[in-house]
C-alpha positions, 0 to 999 in steps of 0.5 A: 492255360496248361494245367502243370504251368505255374504262373503268376501275371502282372499286366502291364503295356508291353513294348516293341519288339517284346522280349522273352527270356527263355533260362533253365538247367543245362539241358531242358529245352530251352533252345528247342523251346525257343525255335518252335516258339519262333516257328507256332507264334508266326510273327516276326521273331529272331533268337539270340543264344547266348551260347553264340556269346560265349567267349573263346575258351582261353578267355574263360576262367577255370575252375580245378584246370576245366574252362568254368562255362557256367558262370556269366563271364563267360559271355561276352555281353558286348557281342550279345548287346551288337546282336540285341540292337541288331534284332530289335529293329526287325523283329516284333519277337526277341528270344533270347534263350541261355543259361544266363537270362536270369542271372545277367543284369545285362539281360534280365533287365531287358526281358518282358516275359520270362520263362524258366525250365526245370529239369529232374536231378536224375534226368539231368544227369542223363542227359549231360552224361551223353551230351558230347558237344565239348567232349567227355565232361568228368563227374566232378564237372556234372556235378558243378554245372547241377549246383550251378543250375540250383543257384541260377534257379534261386536268381530266377525266384528272387525276380518272381513277380518283375516282370508282366509274366513269369512261367516255371515249368518242368521241360521234359515235354516241351511240347505239351505246354507250346500251345498254352504259350503261344495263346499266353505271348500272343495274348501279351504281345 
């Protein structure tokens, strides 16, 4: 196992398909890790990105006249559940990645493995300032995103021990942890 991984294992028989949740801070590498795991596993794997389940901006609550993407209410869970039902039919592994993997009950109750990516505040600020997918974000909103991440991290910590395996590691260099994660998943799957 990679020495930088902190983990806690509670063994049990895992059902098919095996459901992995990847959560963490904005810009921490959730999508990158999901894609790399799918490629490295060589097992029929489906990825559901919560970014694909976001309501249109006019249906999301506002904060200071700004669309509040940082709350679970921004996710269309009916759409998520339809996508999830489709993916479990054809896949041995389903990876769900996004901000609310650990804070949304609709997702949390489906997981067999949780992976939480962290990012130092300074790195997050640099990454987020250069993230123009939704246009230039005001600095107050970027700070709000960081506080929302810290709140989601607290929710994640509350669930520690509720999975067969939870891994928390820095998202700085996913390549270093990938071989260990693949071995762990193959061992549990």
